[in-house]
C-alpha positions as CSV (number, residue, x, y, z in Angstrom):
1,M,4.7,31.8,10.4
2,S,5.2,28.4,9.4
3,Y,8.8,26.7,8.1
4,P,9.2,23.8,5.7
5,V,10.9,20.9,7.1
6,T,11.8,17.3,5.8
7,Y,11.9,13.8,7.3
8,Y,13.0,10.7,5.5
9,C,10.7,7.5,5.4
10,P,12.9,5.2,7.0
11,H,11.8,2.4,4.6
12,C,12.8,3.6,1.4
13,G,14.6,7.2,2.0
14,T,12.0,9.4,0.3
15,L,12.1,12.8,1.6
16,V,8.7,14.3,2.8
17,E,8.3,18.4,3.7
18,L,5.9,19.1,6.1
19,P,5.1,23.0,7.3
20,R,5.8,23.6,10.7
21,D,5.6,26.4,13.5
22,G,8.9,27.9,14.5
23,Y,9.1,25.7,17.5
24,L,10.1,22.0,17.1
25,A,9.6,19.2,19.8
26,D,10.3,16.2,17.5
27,K,11.4,12.9,19.4
28,S,11.5,10.8,16.1
29,V,10.4,9.5,12.9
30,T,10.2,5.3,12.8
31,P,8.3,2.8,11.0
32,Y,6.3,2.0,13.9
33,P,4.0,4.1,16.8
34,F,4.7,4.7,20.2
35,E,2.8,2.7,22.4
36,G,0.5,5.7,23.7
37,W,0.6,8.4,21.2
38,T,-2.0,9.4,19.2
39,Y,-1.3,10.4,15.6
40,V,-3.0,11.9,13.5
41,A,-2.8,12.6,9.3
42,P,-0.7,15.7,7.9
43,T,-3.5,17.8,7.2
44,E,-5.3,17.5,10.5
45,P,-4.1,19.9,13.3
46,F,-1.2,18.1,15.2
47,E,0.8,21.5,16.4
48,D,-0.2,22.5,20.2
49,D,-0.2,19.6,21.8
50,A,-3.5,18.9,19.6
51,A,-1.9,15.4,18.7
52,D,1.6,13.4,19.9
53,G,2.8,12.8,16.1
54,V,1.6,12.7,12.6
55,R,1.4,9.2,10.9
56,F,2.5,9.6,6.8
57,V,1.8,6.8,4.1
58,C,5.0,7.2,2.4
59,G,4.6,8.7,-0.9
60,E,0.3,8.7,-0.1
61,S,-0.7,11.2,2.2
62,D,-2.0,14.5,1.3
63,G,-0.7,18.1,2.5
64,V,2.8,17.3,2.2
65,D,5.4,17.4,-0.7
66,W,6.7,14.1,-1.6
67,D,10.7,13.7,-3.0
68,P,11.9,10.3,-4.1
69,H,15.0,12.0,-5.3
70,D,16.3,12.9,-2.6
71,G,16.2,9.7,-0.6
72,V,19.6,7.9,0.6
73,R,18.8,4.6,-0.1
74,G,16.2,4.9,-2.6
75,P,16.8,3.4,-6.0
76,D,18.1,7.0,-7.7
77,L,20.8,7.2,-5.1
78,N,23.7,7.6,-8.0
79,D,21.4,9.2,-10.4
80,P,23.1,12.5,-11.3
81,D,19.9,14.9,-12.3
82,R,18.0,13.9,-8.8
83,T,15.1,16.0,-10.2
84,G,11.7,15.1,-10.4
85,S,8.2,15.7,-9.8
86,G,7.6,13.5,-6.9
87,D,4.6,11.4,-9.1
88,D,6.8,8.2,-8.1
89,A,7.7,8.8,-4.9
90,G,7.3,6.6,-2.1
91,C,7.2,3.1,-0.8
92,G,3.8,3.1,0.3
93,E,4.3,2.1,3.8
94,P,3.6,4.3,6.9
95,F,5.5,5.7,9.0
96,Y,5.7,8.0,12.3
97,L,6.9,11.5,13.5
98,S,6.5,11.4,17.2
99,F,6.8,14.6,19.6
100,V,8.6,14.8,22.6
101,R,5.9,14.2,25.7
102,Y,5.9,15.3,28.9
103,D,4.2,14.4,32.0
104,E,4.9,16.9,35.2
105,G,8.0,18.0,33.8
106,A,10.0,14.9,33.0
107,E,10.1,13.6,29.3
108,I,8.4,10.4,28.9
109,E,10.6,7.8,27.1
110,P,8.2,5.8,25.2
111,H,8.2,1.6,25.6
112,A,7.2,-0.7,24.1
113,E,4.2,-2.8,25.9
114,S,5.3,-5.5,28.0
115,E,4.8,-9.3,26.8
116,L,4.2,-11.5,29.6
117,V,5.5,-15.2,29.2
118,T,4.5,-18.3,30.9
119,I,7.3,-21.1,31.4
120,D,6.1,-24.6,31.0
121,P,5.5,-25.6,34.8
122,D,6.7,-29.7,33.7
123,P,9.7,-30.4,36.0
124,R,12.6,-30.2,34.1
125,P,15.6,-32.4,34.1
126,S,17.8,-30.9,36.2
127,G,21.0,-32.0,33.9
128,P,21.4,-33.9,31.2
129,R,21.1,-37.2,31.1
130,G,24.4,-39.4,31.2
131,P,25.5,-43.2,31.2
132,G,24.9,-44.2,34.7
133,G,29.0,-45.9,34.1
134,P,30.4,-48.8,32.4
135,S,28.8,-52.0,31.9
136,G,31.0,-54.5,32.4
137,A,30.5,-57.8,33.8
138,D,32.2,-57.4,37.3
139,R,30.2,-54.5,38.7
140,S,29.2,-55.9,42.2
141,D,32.2,-55.1,44.3
142,D,32.8,-51.5,43.5
143,G,29.7,-50.1,44.6
144,P,26.4,-48.3,42.9
145,N,28.2,-46.5,40.4
146,G,29.7,-50.1,38.9
147,G,33.1,-48.8,39.7
148,F,34.1,-46.4,37.4
149,W,33.2,-43.0,39.6
């Protein structure tokens, strides 16, 4: 048996209703995909470990119901009627429903791929350049620092 479950678009707040099985293992809804997760369209099989998540295109994906008049951040926030057919739904941006994944019984935490940084190998000064001391006329008597230091 399936149940209607709703999710908000993280870009504009439009609601999408997706028929789901009774057991949910949702991780999150994000504007970006998780590294290593496999996403499918809402019309493709995704329950029973068929995929790691569902990719929506806000207002455009088939197989789901869109409701622009329930968004928490949409332009209709102050609209007292808040009814609509869904014809003007969505911002057209992709967003991702990610499911919980396990590896040997432990939940896998999604991580962004590390970005390697190369530091310029040129020698850097160890400190700021400063004055060498006062430029007085009688510097020879006070040693190498010009008598001030």
